[in-house]
N, C-alpha and C positions, 0 to 999 in steps of 0.2 A: 363851343363845340371839338369833336374828341380824336382830329386829325391826330396823325403819328402816335395813338395809344393804345398800342392797339394790348394792353397788359391790366387786368382786373390791376388791383392796390391790394386788396381785399382788409381796406385799413391797417395794413403793414409793411413791415419795411421790407428791403428785397429780402434777404438774411433770413428775417423768419417766417416770409412769405412763402421763401423755397423749402426751412425744413420742413415748416405745417407743415407742406403738399406733397413733397417726400411720407410724413407721416402716415396724412392718410390715404398715398398711393398702397404703400407698404403694409396698411392695412385691412385694402381691398381685395387686396391680392390676396392675404391669409386667411383670411373671414371671407371671400364674397359676399357681402353683406354689408353697410356699413347705412349707419345715422347720419344726418350730418347739417346744416345747410342752405339749404335751394342757390345761392350762389358759390360756397365752396363746393358740393358734387359737379355745379357746371360746369365750369374748372376743374375741376380734378376730370371728369372726363374725357378733355381733349385731352389730356396728360398721359392718360393709362391707354385710351387706345389710339394711340400715337404708336406708344410699349408693348402694347399688342400686336400692332403690324409686325415690328421692325423683329416680334419673336416666333412671327410665324414663317423667318424664315432662319432656320437657327446654324449662325456661325460665329465664331471668335467675335469678334469688330461687333457684334450688333448685341453678346451678351455686356463682350467693357463696356459701352457705351449707356446701356442699360442698369449697368453695378456701378456706371460713372454713378449715375441720379438715387441709384436705390440705394444701395451701401450694406446690403442683407444676404447674406450667398442664399438661406429660406425660402426669398422670397424670389430669387432670381432660378433656382429652379426649380420653384412648385409653377412659374410664370413659362419657363420654357416645357415643360415636360408634362402638367396639364391643362391649364389655361389657355398657352396658342394652338395647345392639339388638335386641342376641339371647336375652334372658329378657324382652322388649314379653308376651307371651301368657302367662310363667308368673304362680304369683300367689303365689311366695313358695321358699324352699328354693331358695337359687340356688350356695352353699357347702357346699361336703361336707368331712368332719375324719375321718380316717381314721389312729387307732391305728400308728406299723410294730412297736408293740410287744421294740422298743430304747431304754438308756438313753443317757443321755450324760456323757461319762464322767466330768466334772469333780461332779456333785454327783445324780448319781443321777436324775434328773427322766428324765420316757418323756417322750420323743419323738413329732410325729406329720403329718401331711401334710392344707394348709390348704388348698385347688382349688373352684374355681370347676366349677359339672355340666356 
């Protein structure tokens, strides 16, 4: 049973998982579309949507909270100035995960595209 187990491990320990998700989130913000595995894309969707919800209300506190996760000024500026402005009137659902139906060559993991709506 999975009681009190809300974190998907993704086959990594905590520091590596946090670093990987930071890099994926930053790549998604900069490129607005990335290809990754389905499980990573679904987990990343939760994180990025919470960041966009915070970025919709542009305050110093929200900037500092998001910067503590991203650690990249250019990504932070793009998130607050371009991406969050796009979704001001949208109540949620800022990203979509589309399964490609292809599998990665090395480990046969299913690939997906995660992109902004």
